C-alpha positions as CSV (number, residue, x, y, z in Angstrom):
1,M,30.1,27.6,22.8
2,S,29.5,25.3,19.5
3,P,26.1,26.4,17.8
4,L,24.8,23.0,18.5
5,A,25.4,23.6,22.2
6,L,23.7,27.0,21.9
7,A,20.9,25.6,19.9
8,W,20.6,23.0,22.5
9,S,20.5,25.6,25.5
10,N,17.9,27.6,23.6
11,L,15.4,24.4,23.4
12,V,15.7,23.3,26.8
13,H,15.6,27.0,28.4
14,K,11.5,27.0,27.3
15,R,10.5,23.5,27.7
16,A,6.8,24.2,27.4
17,R,7.4,26.2,24.3
18,T,9.7,23.3,22.8
19,L,7.3,20.5,23.9
20,V,4.5,22.3,21.7
21,A,6.6,23.1,18.6
22,A,7.8,19.3,19.1
23,A,4.2,18.2,19.0
24,G,3.4,20.3,15.8
25,V,6.2,18.8,14.1
26,A,5.1,15.0,15.5
27,F,1.6,15.7,14.1
28,A,3.1,16.5,10.7
29,V,5.3,13.5,10.8
30,V,2.5,11.3,11.7
31,L,0.7,12.5,8.8
32,A,3.3,11.6,6.6
33,F,3.8,8.5,8.0
34,M,0.3,7.5,7.6
35,E,-0.1,8.7,4.0
36,L,2.8,6.9,2.8
37,G,2.0,3.7,4.7
38,L,-1.5,4.1,3.1
39,L,0.3,4.4,-0.2
40,G,2.7,1.4,0.3
41,G,-0.6,-0.3,1.1
42,V,-2.2,0.5,-1.9
43,G,0.8,-0.8,-3.9
44,R,0.8,-4.2,-1.8
45,T,-3.3,-4.8,-2.2
46,A,-2.6,-3.9,-6.1
47,T,-0.7,-7.2,-6.4
48,I,-2.3,-9.3,-3.6
49,L,-3.9,-11.5,-5.8
50,F,-0.8,-12.3,-8.1
51,D,1.3,-12.7,-5.1
52,K,-0.7,-15.5,-4.0
53,L,-0.9,-17.1,-7.2
54,E,1.6,-19.6,-8.8
55,F,2.7,-18.7,-11.9
56,D,5.9,-17.7,-13.8
57,L,4.1,-16.3,-16.9
58,L,0.8,-15.0,-17.3
59,V,-1.8,-15.0,-20.3
60,T,-3.9,-12.2,-20.5
61,S,-6.3,-10.8,-23.0
62,S,-4.6,-7.8,-25.2
63,E,-7.6,-5.4,-23.6
64,Y,-6.2,-6.1,-20.1
65,L,-6.3,-2.8,-18.3
66,D,-6.3,-3.9,-14.5
67,L,-7.4,-6.5,-12.5
68,S,-10.8,-5.1,-12.4
69,R,-11.2,-5.0,-16.1
70,P,-9.0,-7.9,-17.2
71,G,-11.1,-8.7,-20.3
72,S,-11.4,-12.3,-21.4
73,V,-9.1,-15.0,-23.0
74,S,-10.5,-17.8,-25.0
75,R,-9.4,-21.4,-23.8
76,A,-8.7,-22.1,-27.3
77,R,-5.6,-19.6,-26.6
78,L,-4.8,-21.6,-23.4
79,A,-4.8,-25.0,-25.3
80,Q,-2.3,-23.4,-27.9
81,A,-0.2,-22.5,-24.8
82,R,-0.2,-25.7,-23.1
83,T,1.9,-27.1,-26.1
84,A,5.0,-25.1,-24.5
85,A,3.9,-25.1,-20.9
86,D,1.3,-26.1,-18.2
87,V,-1.5,-23.7,-17.9
88,V,-4.2,-23.2,-15.3
89,P,-7.0,-21.2,-16.2
90,V,-8.5,-18.7,-13.8
91,S,-11.5,-16.7,-13.9
92,F,-12.2,-13.5,-12.1
93,G,-14.9,-11.0,-11.7
94,P,-17.6,-9.2,-9.4
95,A,-20.6,-10.1,-8.0
96,A,-23.2,-9.1,-5.6
97,W,-23.7,-10.5,-2.2
98,R,-26.6,-10.8,-0.2
99,A,-25.5,-9.3,3.3
100,P,-26.9,-10.5,6.8
101,D,-29.2,-7.2,6.8
102,G,-30.6,-8.0,3.6
103,G,-28.9,-5.4,1.5
104,E,-26.4,-6.2,-1.0
105,L,-22.7,-5.8,-1.2
106,S,-20.2,-6.1,-3.7
107,L,-17.3,-8.4,-3.6
108,N,-15.2,-10.4,-6.3
109,V,-15.3,-14.4,-7.4
110,I,-12.3,-16.6,-8.4
111,A,-12.6,-19.8,-10.1
112,V,-10.2,-22.5,-10.7
113,P,-10.8,-26.1,-11.7
114,P,-11.1,-27.9,-8.5
115,D,-8.3,-30.4,-8.9
116,Q,-5.8,-27.5,-9.7
117,L,-6.1,-25.7,-6.4
118,P,-2.8,-27.1,-5.1
119,R,-0.9,-25.7,-8.4
120,A,-2.7,-22.6,-8.7
121,F,-2.3,-21.1,-5.2
122,K,0.7,-20.6,-3.0
123,L,0.5,-22.9,0.0
124,G,2.0,-22.9,3.6
125,A,2.6,-19.9,5.7
126,G,1.4,-16.9,4.2
127,G,-0.7,-19.1,1.4
128,V,-4.1,-19.3,0.4
129,F,-4.4,-22.9,1.9
130,A,-2.5,-24.4,4.9
131,S,-1.0,-27.3,2.9
132,E,-1.5,-29.5,0.0
133,A,-3.5,-31.7,1.5
134,A,-6.0,-28.4,2.8
135,A,-6.2,-27.4,-0.8
136,R,-7.2,-30.8,-2.2
137,A,-9.9,-31.1,0.8
138,A,-11.1,-27.8,-0.5
139,G,-11.1,-28.6,-4.3
140,A,-13.3,-31.7,-3.1
141,L,-16.1,-29.3,-1.8
142,L,-16.0,-27.0,-4.5
143,R,-17.0,-29.8,-7.0
144,R,-20.5,-29.6,-5.9
145,E,-22.6,-27.3,-8.2
146,G,-23.2,-23.7,-6.2
147,T,-20.7,-24.4,-3.5
148,F,-18.5,-21.8,-2.3
149,L,-15.3,-20.8,-0.1
150,M,-14.9,-17.5,1.6
151,D,-12.0,-15.3,2.3
152,R,-11.6,-15.5,6.0
153,R,-10.3,-11.9,5.9
154,S,-13.5,-10.6,4.3
155,K,-14.9,-7.5,6.0
156,P,-17.1,-8.4,8.8
157,D,-19.8,-6.6,6.8
158,Y,-20.2,-9.5,4.9
159,G,-21.1,-11.8,7.8
160,T,-22.7,-15.2,7.0
161,P,-26.3,-15.0,6.0
162,N,-28.6,-17.9,6.8
163,Q,-29.4,-18.2,3.3
164,P,-26.4,-17.1,1.2
165,R,-27.1,-15.4,-2.5
166,V,-24.5,-14.4,-5.2
167,N,-26.0,-12.7,-7.9
168,G,-29.7,-13.4,-6.5
169,Q,-28.9,-17.3,-6.9
170,R,-28.7,-19.6,-4.1
171,A,-25.1,-20.4,-2.7
172,E,-23.4,-22.8,-0.2
173,I,-20.6,-21.6,2.0
174,A,-18.6,-25.0,2.5
175,G,-15.1,-23.9,3.7
176,A,-12.8,-21.0,3.7
177,F,-9.1,-19.7,2.5
178,D,-6.8,-17.2,3.3
179,L,-6.4,-14.3,0.6
180,G,-6.7,-10.5,1.9
181,T,-8.5,-7.4,1.2
182,G,-7.6,-3.8,0.7
183,F,-8.6,-1.1,-1.9
184,S,-9.3,-3.6,-4.9
185,W,-12.1,-5.5,-3.0
186,N,-13.6,-5.8,0.2
187,G,-14.4,-9.5,0.1
188,M,-14.0,-12.6,-2.0
189,L,-15.3,-16.2,-2.8
190,M,-13.8,-19.2,-4.7
191,C,-15.7,-21.2,-6.6
192,A,-15.2,-23.9,-9.7
193,E,-15.6,-22.9,-13.0
194,G,-19.0,-24.3,-13.8
195,T,-20.5,-22.4,-10.5
196,F,-18.6,-19.2,-11.8
197,A,-20.3,-19.5,-15.3
198,R,-23.7,-20.2,-13.6
199,V,-23.6,-17.0,-11.1
200,T,-21.6,-14.7,-13.4
201,F,-23.2,-15.5,-16.7
202,A,-19.7,-15.6,-18.1
203,P,-19.3,-17.6,-21.3
204,A,-18.0,-21.3,-20.4
205,D,-15.5,-21.0,-23.0
206,E,-13.6,-17.9,-21.8
207,C,-11.6,-17.3,-18.7
208,S,-9.9,-14.2,-17.4
209,F,-6.4,-15.5,-17.6
210,G,-4.1,-18.3,-17.5
211,L,-1.1,-19.2,-14.9
212,V,1.7,-20.3,-16.9
213,Q,3.9,-22.6,-14.9
214,L,7.4,-23.5,-16.1
215,K,9.8,-26.4,-15.6
216,P,12.2,-25.5,-12.8
217,G,15.1,-23.8,-14.1
218,A,13.5,-22.8,-17.2
219,D,14.2,-19.3,-18.4
220,A,11.1,-17.5,-18.2
221,L,12.1,-14.6,-20.5
222,A,12.9,-17.1,-23.4
223,A,9.7,-18.8,-22.8
224,Q,7.9,-15.5,-23.0
225,R,9.4,-15.0,-26.3
226,E,8.5,-18.0,-27.7
227,L,4.6,-17.6,-26.4
228,R,4.6,-14.3,-27.7
229,A,5.5,-15.8,-31.2
230,A,3.3,-18.6,-31.0
231,L,0.1,-17.1,-29.8
232,P,-2.0,-14.2,-31.7
233,P,-1.8,-10.8,-31.1
234,D,-5.6,-11.1,-28.9
235,V,-3.5,-12.2,-26.2
236,T,-0.4,-10.7,-24.2
237,V,2.2,-12.7,-22.1
238,W,3.3,-11.0,-18.9
239,T,6.2,-12.0,-16.7
240,R,5.3,-11.6,-12.8
241,A,7.1,-8.8,-12.5
242,E,5.6,-7.0,-15.3
243,I,2.1,-7.8,-14.3
244,S,2.9,-6.7,-10.8
245,A,4.5,-3.2,-12.2
246,A,1.4,-2.7,-14.4
247,E,-0.9,-3.2,-11.4
248,R,1.1,-0.8,-9.1
249,R,1.4,1.8,-11.7
250,Y,-2.3,1.7,-12.3
251,W,-3.1,1.9,-8.9
252,L,-0.8,4.6,-7.6
253,R,-0.6,6.9,-10.7
254,L,-4.3,6.5,-12.5
255,T,-6.5,6.1,-9.5
256,S,-7.8,8.9,-7.3
257,V,-6.6,6.8,-4.3
258,G,-3.1,6.8,-5.2
259,Q,-3.1,10.3,-6.6
260,F,-4.7,11.7,-3.1
261,L,-2.3,9.9,-1.1
262,A,0.6,11.4,-3.0
263,V,-0.8,14.8,-2.7
264,A,-1.5,14.3,1.1
265,V,2.4,13.5,1.8
266,V,3.0,16.7,0.2
267,L,0.5,18.8,2.1
268,A,1.8,17.1,5.5
269,V,5.3,18.4,4.9
270,V,4.0,22.1,3.8
271,V,1.9,22.1,7.2
272,G,5.0,21.0,8.9
273,V,7.1,23.4,7.2
274,I,4.6,26.5,8.1
275,F,4.2,25.2,11.7
276,V,7.7,24.8,12.5
277,Y,8.6,28.3,10.8
278,Q,5.8,29.9,13.0
279,M,7.3,28.5,16.2
280,M,10.8,29.4,15.4
281,A,10.0,32.9,13.8
282,A,8.1,33.5,17.2
283,D,11.0,32.1,19.6
284,I,13.6,34.0,17.5
285,R,11.3,37.5,18.0
286,N,11.2,36.7,21.8
287,M,15.1,36.1,22.0
288,L,16.3,39.1,19.7
289,P,18.2,40.6,22.5
290,E,20.1,37.5,23.3
291,Y,20.9,37.1,19.7
292,A,21.8,40.7,19.6
293,T,24.0,40.2,22.7
294,V,25.7,37.2,20.6
295,K,26.6,39.6,18.0
296,A,27.9,42.0,20.3
297,L,30.1,39.6,21.7
298,G,31.7,39.1,18.0
299,Y,30.2,36.1,16.6
300,R,29.1,36.6,12.9
301,G,26.1,35.9,10.9
302,P,27.1,32.2,9.8
303,Y,27.3,31.4,13.4
304,L,23.9,32.4,14.2
305,S,22.4,30.8,11.2
306,R,24.0,27.7,12.2
307,V,22.5,27.9,15.6
308,V,19.0,28.4,14.1
309,L,19.6,25.4,11.7
310,W,20.8,23.0,14.5
311,Q,17.7,24.3,16.5
312,A,15.4,23.3,13.8
313,L,17.0,20.2,13.0
314,V,17.0,19.1,16.5
315,L,13.3,20.0,17.2
316,G,12.6,17.9,13.9
317,L,14.3,14.8,15.7
318,F,12.2,15.6,19.1
319,G,9.0,15.3,16.8
320,Y,10.1,12.3,14.7
321,V,10.8,9.9,17.7
322,P,7.3,10.0,19.2
323,A,5.5,10.3,15.7
324,F,7.4,6.8,14.8
325,A,6.1,5.3,18.0
326,V,2.6,6.6,17.4
327,S,2.8,5.5,13.6
328,L,3.7,1.7,14.3
329,G,0.5,1.7,16.6
330,L,-1.7,3.3,13.8
331,Y,-0.3,0.9,11.4
332,E,-1.1,-2.1,13.3
333,V,-4.7,-0.9,13.7
334,A,-5.0,0.0,9.9
335,A,-3.7,-3.6,9.2
336,R,-5.9,-5.4,11.9
337,F,-9.0,-3.5,11.4
338,G,-9.0,-1.8,8.5
339,G,-7.8,-4.8,6.1
340,I,-5.1,-2.3,4.7
341,P,-1.7,-4.1,4.9
342,T,0.5,-1.0,6.0
343,Q,4.0,-2.0,7.2
344,M,6.7,0.2,8.7
345,T,9.6,-0.7,6.3
346,P,13.2,0.9,6.5
347,E,12.4,2.7,3.6
348,I,9.5,4.6,4.8
349,A,11.3,5.1,8.3
350,L,14.1,6.6,6.8
351,G,12.1,8.6,3.8
352,V,10.2,10.2,6.7
353,L,13.1,10.9,8.6
354,A,15.1,12.8,5.6
355,L,11.4,14.7,5.1
356,T,11.3,15.7,8.8
357,C,14.8,17.1,8.8
358,G,14.5,18.4,5.4
359,M,10.9,20.1,6.5
360,C,12.8,21.6,9.8
361,L,15.7,22.8,8.1
362,A,13.7,24.6,5.1
363,S,11.8,26.1,8.3
364,G,15.1,27.3,9.8
365,L,16.3,28.7,6.4
366,L,13.0,30.7,6.3
367,A,13.4,32.0,10.0
368,V,17.4,32.6,10.2
369,R,16.9,36.1,8.3
370,K,15.2,37.3,11.5
371,V,18.3,36.6,13.6
372,H,20.5,38.5,11.3
373,A,17.9,41.4,12.0
374,A,19.1,41.7,15.4
375,D,21.0,44.8,15.8
376,P,23.6,45.4,18.7
377,A,22.7,49.0,18.9
378,D,19.2,48.3,19.9
379,L,20.8,46.7,23.6
380,F,21.8,50.6,24.5
């Protein structure tokens, strides 16, 4: 009998015990799936704003740390950049929103010149506005002082108060747009630059960054070198890839959220190794006479080792399949109700499968020494 066939026979011989062991593996695998899914969600929400903006290069303050601390850029610097390319100014910052229950919630406000909305944001399916006409209509609404658009995907806690106030000042919600929430913010408003300066007290001659839009076919890296040479060192010029990588690095490596989720993945694997080891060790202990009989029939230690490792691997697959199905449902719940863009990607699915196999094989290696302890002499 092959090692795989004997391992299969051991698993199906005591189905209740196998089901309990597979459930334990599935629990650890679901934990790994969720932590990796949330970790991927952190990476996606880190760049969610930049993904919805139209730019080839981004001009920021040299003091830029992350989107929540962007620093400020003088509009004079953007005027200098306009000699080489089109630039759209964007202002971005936090504000206090009066909730329907009278309390205050924090949200973010983004401001763009109303006539530049079609150029500043991605349009169409998955974009901020459904079409160029919708963006122009939204821009016409924002020309009124004190008028805001609200992100449709803002958390329900923000509601729509009868008398909205932003930083204590009366506001009018005239429409909506689609952007998204995540770990960075739970709600967002859009307004014109004049309204932004009034409600946030930001200097009118400064903004958060500039969207540099090159002509079709232009070399972004060459344009970046030219702008860096032309602009003073108090600003930084980023490519889209660079700013996205910087934001993901900040959220995944430097924040407690990213560090916690990374550690949680390791803990899930450790829990799985311990559980599978305990189940396999108990199973081997109960079946020592059978293993001793196999030894007495002439089968050597390497054969028994392969039996145990195959048993561990098959047990891992038993746990992986239901865990994968459960995780798909949990990802949908997290995305729909939690506002976290968790997605089951091939990388996550294959990565967790590899972790599961490694986890179970490690448990098998720890347990295999108990098989070698089986002594045929004990049968007599």
